[in-house]
C-alpha positions as CSV (number, residue, x, y, z in Angstrom):
1,M,35.0,-77.3,17.4
2,E,31.9,-75.2,17.2
3,L,33.3,-73.2,14.2
4,K,34.1,-76.4,12.4
5,S,30.6,-77.7,13.0
6,N,29.0,-74.5,11.7
7,F,31.2,-74.7,8.6
8,L,30.3,-78.3,7.9
9,W,26.6,-77.5,8.4
10,R,26.8,-74.5,6.0
11,E,28.6,-76.7,3.4
12,A,26.0,-79.5,3.8
13,K,23.1,-77.0,3.3
14,D,24.8,-75.6,0.2
15,Y,25.3,-79.0,-1.3
16,L,21.7,-79.9,-0.5
17,A,20.4,-76.7,-2.2
18,I,22.7,-77.3,-5.2
19,T,21.5,-80.9,-5.6
20,F,17.8,-79.8,-5.4
21,G,18.4,-77.0,-7.9
22,L,20.1,-79.5,-10.3
23,L,17.2,-81.9,-10.0
24,V,14.7,-79.1,-10.9
25,Y,16.9,-78.0,-13.8
26,A,17.0,-81.5,-15.2
27,M,13.3,-82.0,-14.8
28,G,12.6,-78.7,-16.6
29,W,14.6,-79.8,-19.6
30,A,13.3,-83.4,-19.7
31,T,9.7,-82.5,-19.1
32,F,9.1,-79.3,-21.1
33,L,12.1,-78.3,-23.3
34,L,13.4,-81.5,-24.9
35,P,10.1,-83.0,-25.8
36,Y,8.9,-79.8,-27.5
37,Q,12.3,-79.3,-29.3
38,I,13.0,-76.0,-27.6
39,S,16.6,-74.9,-27.3
40,T,18.4,-72.3,-25.2
41,G,21.9,-71.3,-24.5
42,G,24.8,-72.8,-22.6
43,T,26.3,-76.2,-22.8
44,T,22.9,-77.7,-22.3
45,G,21.7,-75.7,-25.3
46,I,24.5,-77.1,-27.4
47,G,23.8,-80.6,-26.1
48,A,20.1,-80.1,-27.0
49,I,20.8,-79.0,-30.5
50,L,23.1,-82.0,-31.1
51,F,20.3,-84.2,-29.6
52,Y,17.7,-82.8,-32.0
53,A,20.1,-83.3,-34.9
54,T,21.7,-86.6,-34.2
55,G,20.0,-88.1,-31.1
56,F,23.3,-88.1,-29.2
57,P,22.3,-87.9,-25.5
58,I,22.4,-84.4,-24.1
59,Q,24.0,-85.4,-20.9
60,Y,27.1,-86.8,-22.6
61,T,27.6,-83.6,-24.6
62,Y,27.2,-81.5,-21.5
63,L,29.7,-83.7,-19.6
64,I,32.4,-83.6,-22.3
65,I,32.3,-79.8,-22.9
66,N,32.4,-79.1,-19.1
67,A,35.3,-81.4,-18.6
68,V,37.3,-78.8,-20.6
69,L,35.7,-75.7,-19.1
70,I,36.2,-76.8,-15.5
71,L,40.0,-76.2,-16.0
72,V,39.1,-72.5,-16.4
73,A,37.1,-72.5,-13.2
74,F,40.1,-73.9,-11.3
75,R,42.5,-71.3,-12.5
76,I,40.2,-68.3,-11.9
77,L,37.7,-69.2,-9.3
78,G,39.7,-71.4,-7.0
79,L,39.6,-74.9,-5.5
80,R,36.3,-74.5,-3.6
81,F,34.3,-73.2,-6.6
82,T,35.9,-75.9,-8.8
83,I,34.9,-78.7,-6.4
84,R,31.3,-77.5,-6.2
85,T,31.1,-77.0,-10.0
86,S,32.6,-80.5,-10.6
87,Y,30.0,-81.9,-8.3
88,A,27.3,-80.0,-10.1
89,I,28.5,-81.2,-13.5
90,L,28.5,-84.8,-12.5
91,M,25.2,-84.7,-10.7
92,L,23.4,-82.8,-13.5
93,S,24.8,-85.3,-16.1
94,L,23.3,-88.0,-14.0
95,F,20.0,-86.2,-13.4
96,L,19.6,-85.4,-17.1
97,G,19.7,-89.0,-17.9
98,L,17.5,-90.1,-15.1
99,S,14.9,-87.4,-15.7
100,Q,14.6,-88.3,-19.4
101,S,14.1,-92.0,-18.4
102,F,11.4,-91.0,-15.9
103,V,9.6,-88.7,-18.3
104,N,9.7,-91.3,-21.2
105,N,8.6,-94.2,-19.1
106,Y,6.1,-92.6,-16.6
107,L,4.8,-89.3,-18.0
108,V,2.5,-89.9,-21.0
109,A,-0.2,-87.4,-22.0
110,D,-2.9,-88.9,-24.2
111,A,-0.3,-90.8,-26.3
112,Y,1.0,-87.6,-27.9
113,D,4.7,-87.7,-28.6
114,T,7.4,-86.3,-30.7
115,L,10.1,-88.2,-32.6
116,V,13.8,-87.5,-32.0
117,D,16.1,-89.7,-34.1
118,G,13.7,-92.6,-33.9
119,T,13.0,-92.2,-30.2
120,R,9.5,-91.3,-29.1
121,V,9.4,-88.6,-26.4
122,P,6.0,-87.9,-24.7
123,L,4.5,-84.5,-24.8
124,V,3.3,-84.0,-21.3
125,L,1.1,-80.9,-22.1
126,G,-0.2,-82.4,-25.4
127,E,0.2,-81.2,-28.9
128,G,0.5,-77.5,-29.8
129,Q,1.6,-76.4,-26.4
130,E,5.1,-75.3,-27.3
131,F,4.7,-71.8,-25.8
132,M,3.4,-73.0,-22.5
133,A,6.2,-75.6,-22.4
134,C,8.7,-72.9,-23.1
135,L,7.4,-70.8,-20.2
136,L,7.2,-73.6,-17.7
137,G,10.6,-75.1,-18.6
138,S,12.4,-71.8,-18.6
139,V,10.9,-70.8,-15.2
140,M,12.1,-74.1,-13.7
141,C,15.5,-73.7,-15.2
142,G,15.9,-70.1,-14.1
143,F,14.8,-70.8,-10.6
144,A,17.2,-73.8,-10.4
145,L,20.2,-71.8,-11.7
146,G,19.4,-69.0,-9.1
147,L,19.3,-71.6,-6.3
148,V,22.6,-73.1,-7.4
149,F,24.3,-69.7,-7.7
150,N,23.0,-68.6,-4.3
151,S,24.7,-71.7,-2.8
152,N,28.0,-70.7,-4.3
153,G,27.8,-73.4,-7.0
154,S,27.5,-73.5,-10.8
155,T,26.1,-75.8,-13.4
156,G,29.1,-75.3,-15.6
157,G,29.4,-74.1,-19.1
158,I,28.4,-70.5,-19.7
159,D,27.7,-70.3,-15.9
160,I,31.4,-70.6,-15.3
161,L,32.1,-67.6,-17.5
162,A,29.3,-65.6,-15.8
163,A,30.6,-66.4,-12.4
164,C,34.1,-65.3,-13.5
165,V,32.8,-62.0,-14.7
166,N,30.6,-61.6,-11.6
167,K,33.6,-62.2,-9.4
168,Y,35.3,-59.0,-10.5
169,R,32.5,-56.9,-11.9
170,D,29.0,-55.8,-10.7
171,V,27.4,-57.3,-13.8
172,S,24.1,-59.2,-13.7
173,L,24.6,-62.9,-14.0
174,G,21.6,-63.1,-16.4
175,S,23.0,-60.4,-18.6
176,V,26.4,-62.2,-19.0
177,I,24.7,-65.5,-19.8
178,M,22.3,-63.8,-22.3
179,A,25.2,-62.2,-24.2
180,C,27.0,-65.5,-24.5
181,D,23.9,-67.5,-25.5
182,M,22.8,-65.5,-28.5
183,L,24.9,-67.4,-31.0
184,I,24.0,-70.8,-29.6
185,I,20.3,-70.2,-29.9
186,S,20.5,-68.7,-33.4
187,S,22.4,-71.9,-34.5
188,C,19.3,-74.0,-34.0
189,Y,17.9,-72.6,-37.2
190,F,20.3,-74.8,-39.1
191,V,18.8,-77.9,-37.5
192,F,15.1,-77.0,-37.8
193,H,15.2,-74.4,-40.6
194,S,12.5,-72.6,-38.7
195,W,12.6,-69.1,-37.2
196,Q,9.8,-70.1,-34.9
197,R,12.2,-72.4,-33.0
198,V,14.7,-69.6,-32.8
199,I,12.1,-67.3,-31.3
200,F,11.1,-69.9,-28.8
201,G,14.8,-70.2,-27.9
202,F,15.1,-66.5,-27.3
203,V,11.9,-66.4,-25.2
204,T,13.3,-69.2,-23.1
205,L,16.6,-67.3,-22.7
206,F,14.9,-64.1,-21.6
207,V,12.6,-65.9,-19.1
208,V,15.5,-67.9,-17.6
209,S,17.6,-64.8,-17.3
210,F,14.8,-62.9,-15.6
211,V,13.9,-65.6,-13.1
212,L,17.6,-66.2,-12.4
213,D,18.2,-62.6,-11.6
214,Y,15.1,-62.4,-9.5
215,T,16.1,-65.5,-7.5
216,V,19.6,-64.4,-6.9
217,N,18.7,-60.8,-6.0
218,A,15.8,-61.8,-3.8
219,A,18.3,-63.5,-1.4
220,R,20.5,-60.3,-1.4
221,R,17.8,-57.7,-0.8
222,S,18.6,-55.4,2.1
223,V,16.7,-52.7,4.0
224,Q,17.7,-49.6,5.9
225,F,16.3,-48.5,9.2
226,F,16.2,-45.0,10.7
227,I,15.1,-45.4,14.4
228,F,14.2,-42.5,16.6
229,S,13.8,-43.4,20.3
230,K,14.7,-42.1,23.7
231,K,15.8,-45.7,24.5
232,Y,18.2,-45.7,21.6
233,A,21.1,-47.2,23.6
234,D,19.0,-50.2,24.7
235,I,17.8,-50.8,21.2
236,A,21.3,-50.5,19.7
237,D,22.6,-53.0,22.3
238,E,19.9,-55.5,21.5
239,I,20.4,-55.2,17.7
240,N,24.1,-55.7,18.2
241,H,23.9,-58.7,20.5
242,R,20.7,-60.5,19.4
243,A,20.4,-59.6,15.7
244,H,24.2,-59.4,15.2
245,R,23.9,-56.3,13.1
246,G,26.0,-53.1,13.2
247,V,24.4,-49.9,14.4
248,T,25.4,-46.3,13.7
249,V,24.3,-43.5,16.0
250,L,23.8,-40.1,14.4
251,D,23.2,-36.7,16.1
252,G,19.8,-35.3,15.0
253,H,17.9,-32.1,15.8
254,G,14.1,-32.0,15.8
255,W,13.2,-28.7,14.1
256,Y,9.6,-28.7,15.5
257,S,10.6,-29.7,19.1
258,K,14.0,-27.8,19.0
259,Q,15.4,-30.8,20.8
260,E,18.5,-32.9,20.2
261,Q,17.7,-36.5,19.2
262,K,19.8,-39.6,18.6
263,V,19.1,-41.5,15.4
264,L,20.0,-45.1,14.8
265,V,20.9,-46.3,11.3
266,V,20.8,-50.1,10.7
267,L,21.4,-52.0,7.5
268,T,20.2,-55.6,7.4
269,P,19.1,-58.3,4.9
270,K,15.3,-58.0,4.2
271,R,14.7,-61.4,5.8
272,Q,15.9,-60.0,9.1
273,S,13.6,-56.9,9.1
274,V,10.8,-58.6,11.2
275,E,13.3,-59.5,13.9
276,I,14.5,-55.9,14.0
277,F,10.9,-54.6,14.4
278,R,10.3,-57.1,17.2
279,L,13.4,-56.0,19.1
280,I,12.4,-52.3,18.7
281,K,8.8,-52.9,19.9
282,S,9.9,-55.0,22.9
283,I,12.0,-52.0,24.2
284,D,10.1,-49.0,23.0
285,P,6.6,-49.5,21.4
286,D,6.4,-45.7,20.7
287,A,9.6,-45.6,18.7
288,F,9.5,-43.8,15.4
289,V,10.9,-46.1,12.7
290,S,11.5,-45.6,9.0
291,Q,12.3,-48.6,6.8
292,S,13.4,-48.4,3.1
293,S,14.8,-50.7,0.5
294,V,18.3,-50.2,-0.7
295,V,19.7,-51.2,-4.1
296,G,22.9,-52.6,-2.8
297,V,25.0,-52.9,0.4
298,Y,28.7,-53.6,0.2
299,G,31.2,-54.2,2.9
300,Q,31.6,-56.4,6.0
301,G,28.6,-58.7,6.5
302,F,27.2,-58.0,3.0
303,D,28.4,-58.3,-0.6
304,R,31.9,-57.2,-1.4
305,I,32.8,-54.3,-3.8
306,K,33.7,-55.8,-7.2
307,V,35.3,-52.9,-9.1
308,K,39.0,-52.3,-10.0
309,V,40.7,-49.2,-8.8
């Protein structure tokens, strides 16, 4: 019963995080990218280009394309990922529509606006602020995508392809998305006939990829402890039972003291490092501790190895 409750709580937290991320993503598009006619990659980028060219709502294009791509997710990534992705696609389609209505009706900056197929869209930052809108919108979108990926979800489209590659290879999510998005961004030249718009699109792509990678990797950062203490057994027991982390005991030899010394090695997520320090200090305030960051930790309790043998 307790395991079931924990599972349901984890699922609920994931869906709340995914929903919040989708809302931030939609607001980034509706507030900064669409009004300033800035494009980027993915199915939302395709939808944006069609929106600029014809006025066809971006959320409908996004929904239609992903209805096809979701079949790929089901075959490769399984039922759980497909359910979360389907939820994200439906919610993002809804949020894109609602956020545009909110921006068009309630956010007006000194009556500045842009015209898209006869529809006036307010420029929240005013005229001539395309670069600032590009930065703000891409930061919001990158953070939102990272939040969704950290919750084992996806916003669909190119994200599905990125998740498929990341499932089997240690390839950066941002790098996969960037490679797939080059052609989409370049195609906006045929709509605006301006290389400036293409450059803005690539700036948006790079910032989104950087913020996405930072958000994803920040949640996976790990640290390594080397702990030297005469009370090593007590410290190891406390780390095992209270922090629920594995401990390895190594045999050391102090060259200056010429004495044998036990060394504890602990690998833990960075967010848990303060807890480890508190446990050590509560048992042996005079313990000698070395903490260092590690690039990646793979195995039980951490990420899994994603290479083929």
